[in-house]
RODO-2510 file (C-alpha; in nm, 4 decimals, decimal comma):
residues 256
     n   res          X          Y          Z
     1     m    11,0927     8,8845    11,1359
     2     q    11,3701     9,1379    11,0725
     3     s    11,2707     9,4577    10,8927
     4     r    11,4744     9,3720    10,5810
     5     d    11,2926     9,0386    10,5531
     6     l    10,9609     9,2160    10,6124
     7     y    11,0431     9,4500    10,3253
     8     l    11,0840     9,1611    10,0822
     9     a    10,7809     8,9735    10,2154
    10     c    10,5607     9,2826    10,1874
    11     q    10,6522     9,3288     9,8224
    12     k    10,5189     8,9799     9,7510
    13     i    10,2048     9,0510     9,9529
    14     a    10,1464     9,3763     9,7627
    15     i    10,1700     9,1949     9,4294
    16     e     9,9261     8,9285     9,5504
    17     a     9,6859     9,2010     9,6650
    18     g     9,7117     9,3571     9,3193
    19     v     9,5974     9,0305     9,1629
    20     i     9,2950     9,0371     9,3939
    21     i     9,2097     9,3916     9,2817
    22     e     9,2205     9,3014     8,9131
    23     t     9,0256     8,9782     8,9658
    24     e     8,7508     9,1467     9,1678
    25     k     8,7328     9,4344     8,9210
    26     k     8,6520     9,1920     8,6388
    27     r     8,3829     9,0220     8,8472
    28     g     8,1998     9,3456     8,9166
    29     y     8,1603     9,5186     9,2510
    30     k     7,9325     9,7343     9,4623
    31     i     8,0060    10,1011     9,5208
    32     i     7,9448    10,2478     9,8663
    33     r     7,9016    10,6230     9,9173
    34     k     8,1010    10,7383    10,2223
    35     s     8,0142    11,1054    10,1758
    36     r     7,8995    11,3454     9,9041
    37     k     8,2427    11,3451     9,7394
    38     e     8,3879    11,0156     9,8569
    39     l     8,3174    10,6624     9,7381
    40     v     8,4522    10,3242     9,8417
    41     t     8,4059     9,9847     9,6773
    42     e     8,3729     9,6281     9,7944
    43     i     8,7207     9,5747     9,6513
    44     d     8,8702     9,8237     9,8992
    45     l     8,7275     9,6209    10,1859
    46     i     8,8302     9,2828    10,0408
    47     v     9,1892     9,3990     9,9877
    48     q     9,1975     9,5642    10,3291
    49     s     9,0944     9,2349    10,4890
    50     y     9,3560     9,0437    10,2892
    51     l     9,6366     9,2846    10,3786
    52     s     9,5414     9,2925    10,7459
    53     e     9,5382     8,9128    10,7633
    54     t     9,8593     8,8482    10,5703
    55     l    10,0610     9,1297    10,7286
    56     g     9,9407     9,0275    11,0729
    57     a    10,0563     8,6729    11,0045
    58     i    10,4158     8,7754    10,9294
    59     n    10,4601     9,0413    11,1982
    60     d    10,2780     9,1016    11,5252
    61     c    10,2253     9,4775    11,5292
    62     d     9,9465     9,7318    11,4864
    63     i     9,7967     9,7857    11,1426
    64     f     9,6431    10,1216    11,0533
    65     y     9,4288    10,1479    10,7441
    66     e     9,2263    10,4007    10,5498
    67     e     8,8740    10,2696    10,5943
    68     d     8,8773    10,2274    10,9743
    69     k     8,7397    10,5568    11,1034
    70     s     8,7828    10,4438    11,4650
    71     q     9,1592    10,4723    11,4200
    72     g     9,1497    10,8331    11,3097
    73     s     9,2471    10,9766    11,6473
    74     k     9,4958    10,7094    11,7539
    75     i     9,8604    10,7968    11,7989
    76     l    10,0829    10,5752    11,5877
    77     s    10,2367    10,2987    11,7947
    78     k    10,6042    10,2065    11,8305
    79     e    10,5773     9,9609    11,5425
    80     c    10,3046     9,9442    11,2806
    81     f    10,2015     9,8914    10,9225
    82     i    10,0108    10,1742    10,7532
    83     i     9,8164    10,0526    10,4522
    84     d     9,5902    10,1948    10,1851
    85     p     9,4118     9,9018    10,0161
    86     i     9,3248    10,1183     9,7168
    87     d     9,4592    10,4666     9,6629
    88     a     9,2515    10,6557     9,4033
    89     t     8,9358    10,4465     9,4315
    90     h     8,7553    10,7045     9,2166
    91     n     9,0046    10,6385     8,9358
    92     l     8,9339    10,2659     8,9577
    93     i     8,5578    10,3281     8,9413
    94     a     8,5965    10,5634     8,6443
    95     g     8,8234    10,3244     8,4544
    96     l     9,1307    10,5470     8,4891
    97     p     9,4577    10,3561     8,5363
    98     f     9,6141    10,5413     8,8307
    99     y     9,4739    10,3336     9,1189
   100     n     9,7182    10,1424     9,3386
   101     l     9,7772    10,0003     9,6852
   102     s    10,0413    10,0885     9,9415
   103     i    10,2141     9,9478    10,2482
   104     g    10,4291    10,1517    10,4841
   105     y    10,6225    10,0115    10,7793
   106     v    10,6988    10,2417    11,0716
   107     y    10,9266    10,1739    11,3679
   108     n    10,9788    10,4260    11,6496
   109     n    10,7836    10,6860    11,4478
   110     e    11,0262    10,6539    11,1549
   111     i    10,9310    10,5196    10,8136
   112     v    11,1523    10,2169    10,7497
   113     f    11,0148    10,1177    10,4102
   114     g    10,7355    10,1938    10,1685
   115     i    10,5825     9,9901     9,8867
   116     i    10,3381    10,1046     9,6172
   117     h    10,1975     9,8589     9,3637
   118     f    10,0071     9,9452     9,0451
   119     p     9,8074     9,6345     8,9490
   120     y     9,7092     9,7543     8,6006
   121     s    10,0745     9,7858     8,4892
   122     e    10,2198     9,5349     8,7384
   123     d    10,4803     9,7914     8,8449
   124     i    10,5997     9,8025     9,2042
   125     y    10,7756    10,1059     9,3513
   126     h    10,9618    10,0510     9,6753
   127     a    11,2210    10,1994     9,9067
   128     y    11,4019    10,0893    10,2213
   129     k    11,5574    10,3617    10,4344
   130     g    11,9149    10,4314    10,3263
   131     e    11,9062    10,1965    10,0266
   132     g    11,7535    10,4084     9,7491
   133     a    11,4192    10,3892     9,5696
   134     y    11,3259    10,1511     9,2907
   135     k    11,0670    10,0867     9,0225
   136     n    11,0742     9,7093     8,9967
   137     l    11,4535     9,6514     8,9763
   138     d    11,5507     9,9939     8,8377
   139     q    11,6816    10,2596     9,0756
   140     l    11,4954    10,5902     9,0694
   141     s    11,6191    10,9481     9,0728
   142     v    11,4255    11,2746     9,0898
   143     s    11,4542    11,5410     8,8215
   144     k    11,7437    11,7886     8,8271
   145     n    11,5222    12,0894     8,7548
   146     t    11,5791    12,3890     8,9834
   147     v    11,3613    12,6467     8,8059
   148     l    11,0016    12,6789     8,9262
   149     e    10,8743    12,8278     8,5998
   150     k    11,0026    12,5207     8,4142
   151     s    10,8364    12,2792     8,6568
   152     i    10,5482    12,0357     8,6223
   153     v    10,3649    12,0317     8,9547
   154     a    10,0746    11,8078     9,0564
   155     y     9,7979    11,9308     9,2844
   156     d     9,5219    11,7783     9,4934
   157     n     9,1530    11,7948     9,4083
   158     q     9,0162    11,9146     9,7429
   159     f     8,8969    12,2546     9,6188
   160     h     8,5655    12,2179     9,8020
   161     l     8,7348    12,2168    10,1442
   162     d     8,8640    12,5740    10,1609
   163     q     8,8869    12,8827     9,9400
   164     s     9,2625    12,9059    10,0019
   165     i     9,3137    12,5826     9,8072
   166     m     9,1888    12,7475     9,4881
   167     i     9,3908    13,0608     9,5640
   168     n     9,7094    12,8557     9,5972
   169     y     9,6292    12,6713     9,2767
   170     q     9,5925    12,9994     9,0908
   171     k     9,9354    13,1050     9,2207
   172     l    10,0760    12,7763     9,0981
   173     v     9,9210    12,8060     8,7521
   174     e    10,0741    13,1516     8,7119
   175     s    10,4209    13,0470     8,8336
   176     v    10,5021    12,7004     8,6969
   177     f    10,5250    12,5570     8,3464
   178     t    10,2120    12,3447     8,3875
   179     t    10,0082    12,1541     8,6462
   180     r     9,8471    11,8111     8,6696
   181     i     9,5654    11,6688     8,8849
   182     l     9,5753    11,2893     8,8580
   183     g     9,3656    11,2043     9,1640
   184     s     9,6240    10,9712     9,3158
   185     a     9,8656    11,0650     9,5920
   186     n    10,0841    10,7621     9,5296
   187     r    10,0918    10,8026     9,1510
   188     d    10,2170    11,1580     9,1939
   189     a    10,4797    11,0573     9,4515
   190     c    10,6133    10,7841     9,2235
   191     f    10,6205    11,0221     8,9269
   192     i    10,8311    11,2623     9,1371
   193     a    11,0664    10,9808     9,2371
   194     e    11,1275    10,8838     8,8740
   195     g    11,1675    11,2423     8,7525
   196     v    10,8410    11,2743     8,5580
   197     l    10,6909    11,5371     8,7906
   198     d    10,8869    11,7992     8,9819
   199     a    10,6516    11,8340     9,2802
   200     r    10,3120    11,7665     9,4326
   201     v    10,1090    11,9794     9,6760
   202     w     9,8621    11,8335     9,9292
   203     n     9,6480    12,0993    10,0992
   204     s     9,4757    11,8340    10,3089
   205     t     9,5901    11,4736    10,3391
   206     k     9,6190    11,1759    10,5733
   207     v     9,9031    10,9495    10,6762
   208     f     9,7651    10,6611    10,4668
   209     d     9,7983    10,8731    10,1526
   210     i    10,1621    10,9735    10,1841
   211     v    10,3561    10,7365    10,4115
   212     a    10,4851    10,5021    10,1394
   213     g    10,5275    10,7760     9,8807
   214     s    10,7272    11,0025    10,1101
   215     i    11,0073    10,7522    10,1712
   216     i    11,0168    10,6626     9,8018
   217     v    11,0587    11,0312     9,7127
   218     n    11,3196    11,0858     9,9844
   219     e    11,5211    10,7810     9,8820
   220     a    11,5121    10,8953     9,5183
   221     g    11,6813    11,2203     9,6242
   222     g    11,3758    11,4401     9,6786
   223     l    11,2120    11,6087     9,9761
   224     a    10,8853    11,5604    10,1645
   225     t    10,7877    11,8235    10,4235
   226     d    10,4947    12,0181    10,5608
   227     f    10,4218    12,3706    10,4351
   228     n    10,6700    12,5093    10,6911
   229     a    10,9596    12,2972    10,5590
   230     r    10,9471    12,0711    10,8644
   231     p    10,9893    11,6938    10,8317
   232     i    10,6592    11,5088    10,8099
   233     n    10,5091    11,4310    11,1506
   234     l    10,3267    11,1001    11,1085
   235     g    10,1027    11,1713    11,4060
   236     n     9,9887    11,5102    11,2762
   237     i     9,9653    11,5241    10,8974
   238     n     9,7668    11,7759    10,6960
   239     k     9,9510    11,9991    10,4471
   240     v    10,2382    11,8303    10,2621
   241     v    10,4706    11,9086     9,9725
   242     m    10,6899    11,6538     9,7955
   243     s    10,9399    11,7634     9,5345
   244     n    11,2682    11,6948     9,3622
   245     g    11,4311    11,9233     9,6215
   246     g    11,5537    12,1737     9,3655
   247     i    11,2331    12,3793     9,3633
   248     h    11,1161    12,2944     9,7146
   249     q    11,1873    12,6181     9,8992
   250     e    11,0589    12,8414     9,6205
   251     l    10,7413    12,6354     9,5994
   252     l    10,6850    12,6604     9,9754
   253     e    10,7305    13,0370     9,9621
   254     l    10,4744    13,0577     9,6821
   255     i    10,1974    12,8669     9,8610
   256     g    10,2868    12,9437    10,2234
***
């Protein structure tokens, strides 16, 4: 299947997976503790299985996904899907509406398209390289703000990992208009793409969390880089900043 056809097919699959999430949520589900600060649900695993099966049926390539720890050290292949069956599982468990699912398609280490679906609102954000970013049928555009002190910047919630994360957050609080911590990488990326947020900082992240969001932000006119202003390396992701582009360099200088 050609990549453009895959793009359209994957949007339908994402919507179908969203129906599964909402159906299983109403039925009730078990919660599994992965670590002291990380939970996963039965729904994550059900949706992961569904996405792996349906994506594998339409295109014969590797599929990388969040819950398979054995894939953590693999180098991304020439062609692959990168999926997160539920981004912001903790939001879903808590009853907060920012959970979602994402599908990214990579060819020759380049992101070709990204899709993020929010089941609770039935919104789908999507972008194909060179064709712009969209929320449903409406084209997206990042904010025009170029002043850091007027900016709304989202931040991650990994304060327990390293003292520098809190130090950087303090710098941010003192330098921008206000901050937000929504607990969802994809929600923040989509908010940047539609001009609601001006930027988001990830002090520690994984490819599953940002692959779809990064192309959506880029295609909406924004930027996604590491802390050194280099393009995102899918095989070696850790510290990432996405922004509207207008405050990007100043933000990097602040937290670098």
